[in-house]
Structure formats: C-alpha cells, structure tokens
C-alpha positions, 0 to 999 in steps of 0.5 A, a space after each residue: 499499499 505504501 507504493 500506491 500512496 507514493 504514486 498517488 502523491 506523484 499525480 498531485 505533484 504533477 499538477 503542482 508542477 504544471 501550475 507553479 512552473 509557469 512563473 518560474 524564473 530560476 531552475 528547480 531541482 527534480 528528484 526521483 525515488 532511487 533504487 530498483 523500480 524507482 518512482 517517476 521524478 518528483 519535485 523536491 519542495 511539495 512532493 517530498 512531503 508526500 513521500 515522507 518516511 511513513 509513505 515511502 517504500 522501505 529502502 527508497 530514497 530521493 535522488 536528484 535526476 535533473 533541474 526543471 526548465 521553464 516550459 515553452 509558451 511558444 515554439 517547439 521543443 527540440 529532439 533530445 529534450 528531457 521532460 516530465 509528463 505533466 499528467 502521468 508523471 513519467 520521465 521521457 525524451 522528445 524524438 521529433 514533433 508532429 503538426 496535428 489539426 486539433 478539432 476541439 468541440 468545446 470551442 466550436 462555433 455557435 452555429 446550430 447543429 447540422 442535420 444527421 449526416 450519412 454516418 448517422 450522427 449530428 455534428 457541430 461545425 468544428 474548425 481545426 487549429 494547428 497543435 504540436 504533438 511529440 513522438 517520445 520515449 518513456 523511461 523504462 523505470 517509470 513504466 511499472 508505475 504508470 501501467 494502471 493509468 496509461 498503456 506503455 505498449 500503445 503504439 502498434 503496427 501491422 506485422 506483415 502481409 501473411 497474417 491480416 491480424 498480426 500486430 506488434 508494438 514498440 514498448 515505451 513509445 508515446 505521443 504527447 501534447 506540447 502542454 504535457 511537457 515539463 522540461 528539465 536538464 540532466 548531466 547524465 549522458 544516458 538519463 533515460 533508460 530505453 533500449 532505443 535511447 542510445 540507438 536514436 540519440 547521441 550525447 553532444 555537450 556542445 548542443 542544447 539540449 545535449 542529445 542529437 539525432 543519430 542517422 538511425 532515428 532519421 532513417 526510422 522516422 522516414 521509413 515509418 512515417 506513414 504509420 507513425 504520423 499523427 494528423 488529427 486530434 478530436 476533443 470534447 468535454 461532457 460534465 467535466 470529463 474530457 475525451 481526447 481521441 487520436 486516430 492512426 491509419 495502420 495499413 491494409 491487408 488482404 484477407 479471404 480475397 478482400 481488403 481489410 483496412 486497419 486503424 488504431 485509436 488512442 483515447 485519453 479520459 480526464 476528470 476536470 472536476 474534484 468528484 470521483 467517477 468510474 467508467 462503467 460502459 462503452 458504446 460505440 457506433 462504427 460506420 463504414 464507407 461500404 454502408 454498414 453501421 455497427 454498434 458495440 457495447 461492453 463493460 469498461 475499456 481494455 478490460 478495465 473500469 478506471 476510477 478518475 479522481 482528483 489524485 489520479 484524474 486521467 486514464 489513457 488507452 489504445 485500441 484497434 478497428 478494422 473495416 472492409 472499406 478505405 474509410 469510415 467514422 466512429 463516435 459514441 459514449 462512455 457511461 460513468 458512475 458517481 459515488 451515489 450510484 447515479 450514471 451519466 453519459 460522456 460523448 466521444 467526439 466523432 472522428 474519421 477513419 481515413 486511409 492513406 491514398 499514397 499508401 506504400 508497403 506497410 512495415 514488416 518489422 522494426 525498420 532502421 
C-alpha cells in the first residue's frame, strides 16, 4: 500500500508542477525515488512531503535526476529534450514533433447543429487549429508505475502481409501534447533508460539540449512515417470529463480475397472536476464507407473500469478497428458512475477513419 500512496502523491505533484512552473524564473531541482523500481521524478519542495518516511517504500530514497526548465509558451521543443509528463508523471525524451489539426468541440462555433449526416450522427461545425504533438520515449523505470493509468505498449503496427491480424508494438513509445511537457535538464549522458535511447540519440555537450538525432532515428522516422504520423486530434468535454481521441491509419491487408483496412485510436479520459467517477460502459457506433453501421457495447475499456479522481484524474488507452472499406467514422459514449450510484453519459467526439491514398508497403518489422 505504501507504493500506491507514493504514486498517488506523484499525480498531485504533477499538477502542482504544471501550475507553479509557469512563473518560474530560476531552475528547480527534480528528484526521484532511487533504487530498483524507482518512482517517476518528483519535485523536491511539495512532493517530498508526500513521500515522507511513513509513505515511502522501505529502502527508497530521493535522488536528484535533473533541474526543471521553464516550459515553452511559444515554439517547439527540440529532439533530445528531456521532460516530465505533466499528467502521468513519467520521465521521457522528445524524438521529433508532429503538427496535428486539433478539432476541439468545446470551442466550436455557435452555429446550430447540422442535420444527421450519412454516418448517422449530428455534428457541430468544428474548425481545426494547428497543435504540436511529440513522438517520445518513456523511461523504462517509470513504466511499472504508470501502467494502471496509461498503456506503455500503445503504439502498434501491422506485422506483415501473411497474417491480416498480426500486430506488434514498440514498448515505451508515446505521443504527447506540447502542454504535457515539463522540461528539465540532466548532466547524465544516458538519463533515460530505454533500449532505443542510445540507438536514436547521441550525447553532444556542445548542443542544447545535449542529445542529437543519430542517422538511425532519421532513417526510422522516414521509413515509418506513414504509420507513425499523427494528423488529427478530436476533443470534447461532457460534465467535466474530457475525451481526447487520436486516430492512426495502420495499413491494409488482404484477407479471404478482400481488403481489410486497419486503424488504431488512442483515447485519453480526464476528470476536470474534484468528484470521483468510474467508467462503467462503452458504446460505440462504427460506420463504414461500404454502408454498414455497427454498434458495439461492453463493460469498461481494455478490460478495465478506471476510477478518475482528483489524485489520479486521467486514464489513457489504445485500441484497434478494422473495416472492409477505405474509410469510415466512429463516435459514441462512455457511461460513468458517481459515488451515489447515479450514471451519466460522456460523448466521444466523432472522428474519421481515413486511409492513406499514397499508401506504400506497410512495415514488416522494426525498420532502421
């Protein structure tokens, strides 16, 4: 139980970092619990109090891992930037940025809702705006402590043409929004433990940040660009529960003399209120260009019914969908339960499933 208390304290701390660092003028030390299975980094001032000897697992001590920098309000973070995730608390490093179109239905124009469209659902007029996301590596030491809140093997690929359902994942690869990043610096030449860190990045003390892309990273990005690219992000809030959806096209496979198109989608659920709620059910509607409309209902998501609280306000997961058509739409609702037993539905923003028109051969493995 002590470990659970400590991890919960980290989430509280991450929210404090997000608020406090905005006005920070000087560097602040960044610490983590040392030893095997170290906790994600924690701020020295506030969170050290939460990790007192009463709550800290026996044998764990706080160790300095770096110094906070002022988060960027404008501009992008460079390849090699070390950061702490403001929501999930893990240490990571930026590989490269993506420019996405964010469709935020919370700030949609006041135009009246349109009539039902061919996909079978009403939609607001939503204008996308450019928003920066990043491809990042997660420190393997932190993965065990975030696995209940965010999947660490969520970025998947189709394996090969021989098996239309075979998938493989790259552990510890993630997408983060610009505002998710709390940057820090470290004097360690290998500050992130991930099997790809030294393959992708080279230490160069003359640079800032002091980690530059190796040719292997550039080649890997170019080779896998169609399957990594993040292009559209959809967001909507219902009763203080914000749902963010990011769809990715994965490629096409032939199966039983037909074409099967695959997508993965990443969903983050965030509780913007202090009230505790629990996800109980999901209800999806999936429209295919072939004219089919499928309804999917079930308990929870990916086998879980996560609780969203002030201490642990977010949950993130990925799943997959396949269609026998080159495009389609998805939308639906999540049903949440309050402590008093009452329920309410949270809208999942509608999003398109589009295939790449200039599709190249899908990846058959991890390309370097």
